[in-house]
C-alpha positions as CSV (number, residue, x, y, z in Angstrom):
1,M,148.2,37.0,-15.5
2,N,146.9,37.2,-11.9
3,E,147.6,33.5,-11.4
4,H,151.3,34.1,-11.0
5,L,151.0,36.8,-8.3
6,P,151.6,35.7,-4.7
7,L,148.7,35.9,-2.2
8,L,149.1,38.8,0.2
9,A,149.0,37.8,3.9
10,P,148.6,40.2,6.7
11,D,151.8,41.2,8.5
12,S,151.0,41.5,12.2
13,S,154.3,43.3,13.1
14,R,153.6,46.0,10.5
15,G,150.1,46.4,11.7
16,E,151.3,46.7,15.3
17,R,153.9,49.4,14.2
18,T,151.1,51.3,12.4
19,R,148.8,51.2,15.4
20,T,151.7,52.3,17.7
21,R,152.5,55.2,15.4
22,C,148.8,56.2,15.3
23,H,148.5,56.1,19.1
24,D,151.7,58.2,19.5
25,R,150.4,60.8,17.1
26,L,147.0,60.9,18.8
27,A,148.7,61.3,22.2
28,A,150.9,64.2,20.9
29,R,147.9,65.9,19.4
30,R,145.9,65.5,22.7
31,Q,148.8,67.1,24.6
32,R,149.0,70.0,22.2
33,L,145.2,70.6,22.6
34,E,145.4,70.4,26.3
35,A,148.4,72.8,26.4
36,R,146.2,75.4,24.5
37,K,143.6,75.2,27.3
38,R,146.0,76.4,29.9
39,R,145.5,79.9,31.4
40,P,147.8,82.5,30.0
41,N,150.6,83.9,32.1
42,P,149.2,87.0,33.9
43,A,152.5,88.9,33.6
44,G,152.5,88.4,29.8
45,V,148.9,89.5,29.5
46,A,149.7,92.7,31.5
47,V,152.8,93.5,29.3
48,E,150.7,92.9,26.1
49,R,148.0,95.3,27.4
50,L,150.5,98.0,28.3
51,L,152.2,97.6,24.9
52,L,148.9,97.9,23.1
53,A,147.9,101.0,25.1
54,G,151.3,102.6,24.3
55,V,150.8,102.0,20.6
56,C,147.3,103.4,20.7
57,L,148.6,106.5,22.6
58,V,151.3,107.1,20.0
59,Y,148.7,106.8,17.2
60,L,146.3,109.3,18.9
61,I,149.1,111.8,19.5
62,S,150.2,111.4,15.8
63,M,146.6,111.9,14.7
64,A,146.2,115.0,16.8
65,G,149.4,116.4,15.4
66,N,148.1,115.8,11.9
67,V,144.7,117.5,12.7
68,I,146.5,120.5,14.3
69,G,148.7,120.7,11.2
70,I,145.7,120.8,8.9
71,V,143.9,123.4,11.0
72,R,146.8,125.8,10.9
């Protein structure tokens, strides 16, 4: 049964395409990893901190209102 099957020969053009695709993917992954290492935008960090502080302040005011409501 196996005698009638053709012998497989390596296809150099397909191998080259595969290597090129792998190199491209590795380069894209490397660029994504390097982009993560960049320092964050200082203005964005400041806005995020102010927003978080505002949410915390609203939560504390709400909690104080609940405590005052329970005490009365």
